[in-house]
N, C-alpha and C positions, 0 to 999 in steps of 0.2 A: 479688237482694236489693233490698228497697224502699229508698226514700230515707231513711226513719226508721231502718231497720236499719243502713244505711251510716253514718248520723250517730252511732248508738249505738256502733258498732265504733270509729269514729274518736275519739269522746269517751273511750271506754274505753282505747284505746291511748295517748291523750294523758295521761290521769290516771295510768295505770300507769307510763308513762315518767317523768313528773315525780316520782312517789313513789319510783321506783327511783333516780332521779338524786339526790334529796335524801338518801336513805339511803346512797348511795355516798359522798357528801360526808362524812356523819357517820362512816362506816367509815374513811375516810382520816384524819380528825381523830383518831379513837380509836387508830388504828394508830401514829400519832406518828412516821411515817417520811418525812414530807414531803407537801405538797399540790400539786394542780394550780395553775397560775399564778393564775387568778382567785380560787381559794380561799385562796391565800397572801395575796392582797390583802384578801379578806373577813375572814380571821382577824386580820391585822394591824390593820385598821380596828376590829374588835371589841375587840381588846386596848387600843387607844388611847382608845376612846370609852366602853367599858363596855357596849356593845350585845352581844346574842348574835350568833353568827356567822350565824344565819338572818336576823335583822333587818338585819345589815350587808349581807347578800346582797340583800335586798329594796331597801334604800336605794340600793345601787349599781345595781341593776336599773332603778329609776326614773330615776336620773341618766343612765344610758345611753340610756334611752328618750327623754329630752329631747334627746340628741344625734342622735336619728333625725330631728328636725324639719328641720334644714338638708339632711339626706340624702334627705328626702322619702320615707321608708319608711312603710309602712302596717301598724300592728299588727293582729293578729287576736285571737280569744278565747284562743288558745294562748299568745300573748305575755303577756297579763295573767295567765293561769293560771300561767305559768312563774315569774313574780315571786312570786305569793302561795303557791302550793302547795309549791314548793321551799323557800321560807323557813320555812314551818311544819314541813314534813317533817324538815328537817335538825335543827331544834331538838328536836323530839319524839324523833327517832332518837338524838340525842346524850344525851338523858335516859334512854333505854331501853338503849343499848349501853354496857356497861362497858369501861373501858380494860384491855386484856389485859397481863399481866405478862410472859408468855413471848415471847421474840423470834420463835419459830417461829409462834406464833399471830398476832403483829403483822404478820409478813411475809405470812402467808396472808390475813389480813384486808385488807392493802393490795392484794395481787394480785386478790383477789375484788372489791374496790371498783372497780378499774380496768375489769375485765370487765363488772361491773354498770353502770358509768357508760356504757360504749360501747353496751351493749344498750339501755339506757334512752334514750340519745340517738337511736338508730335508731327507737325507738318513738314518742317525742314529736315528732320532726321528720316521721316517716312519717305521723303523723296528719293533717298538712297543714292545721292550723288556725292557723298563724302561727308564725314563728320566735321563739326566745327573744331577749331584748334584746341579748345579747352576740353571738349569731349574726347578728342583723339589722345590728348595727354593722359587723361584718366585711364582710358582703355589700354593704351600702350604701357603705362606703368603697372596696371593689373596683370597684363600678359607677361611682362618682363620680370616682375617681382614675385608673382605667384600669390600676392596678397588679395584679400577680398575687395570687391568694388566699394563696399561700405567704408572700409578702412582707408583705402586710397583716396576716395572722394572726400571723406571727412578731413584727412590730413591736408589735402590741397586747399580746400575751402577754408579751413581754420587758419592756414598760413596766409592766404591772400586777404582774409578778413582782418586778421591781426595787423598786417602791414598796412592795409588800407585805412584802418582806424587810426593808426599812429600817424598816417599822412594827413588825416583830417576828414576822411570819408564819413558819410552819415550812417551810423548804426542805431537802430531803434526797433520799434514794434514791427515795422515792415520786414526787417531782417529776420525776425523770429517767425513771422507768419509765412514768409517765403521758405525758410528752412524746413518748416514742418508741413507746409501745404503743397509745395511743388511736386514732390514724389507721388502722393496720392492722386493729385490732379492729372499728372501725366499718365499714370496707370489707368485712370478713369477714361481719359480720351483715347488711349490705345485700345481699351476694352470696347469702346463704342465704335471703333473703326471696323467696317465690314470685313469679314474674313478674307474675301477675294482680293481686297485691297491690301490688307495686312500681309498676305502671303507673298507679295512682290515688292514690299516696301522695305525701308531700312530697319524696320522694327521686327522683321520676320524671325531673325535668330533670337532676339530677346523674347518674343512671344512664345517661340518654340521651347526655349529653356524654361520659361515661367510655367507653361502648361505641363512640361515634364515634371517640374517641381510640385505642381498642384496634384498631378496624377500620383506621384510618389507619396505625397502626404495623404491622399485619399486611400491609397492602397495600404499604407501603414495603419490608418484609422480602421480600415476594414479588418485587417489582421488583428488589431488590438481588440476590436469588437468581438471577433470570433473567439479569441483567447479568453476574453472576459466572460463570454457566454459559456 
């Protein structure tokens, strides 16, 4: 594939991922069963200021980007697109998607939103054109603090969830489902990505580290088996 062809594929993956992510946000809002931590914050901010949830998401995204400065992170075209495209998409999707009355439909919409969110995340990060503001904040803090990804991500999301809830954001079953489901779903979609695609995507380093960890675990298991025998 030519350089222009690869650029087109990456741009398409980025755009599709961001459109899907924004749509998944709107679906979670319309389901009314609870939002992911960042969207609880966005919704709470929107309720208090009169902004749309998309505009609140963009404002928070810009504020988070300012926090990148001391972390010495470098944004890419995907970083800027993340702020703009998701903000516009979530507001348009909220205008197009009606709020369902049936609990069965609400639950189905919430579950579909979590799956779409995970798939979209794999697409836009896989494009390798720059992380989203919130992704970059997490990785920057991990690098600068030396703390684990788990600890840093939990601290960030617990903070925004708490503040968002105090502002009036919706916390519920969907929040719990998202918290426990998003990681395994993202990992599943990454695992389903063809190796030749993964090798040149934004997930390449993550997959390499994961495989190294898996190999190490397998090696330790082998040694343990030999020792036990």
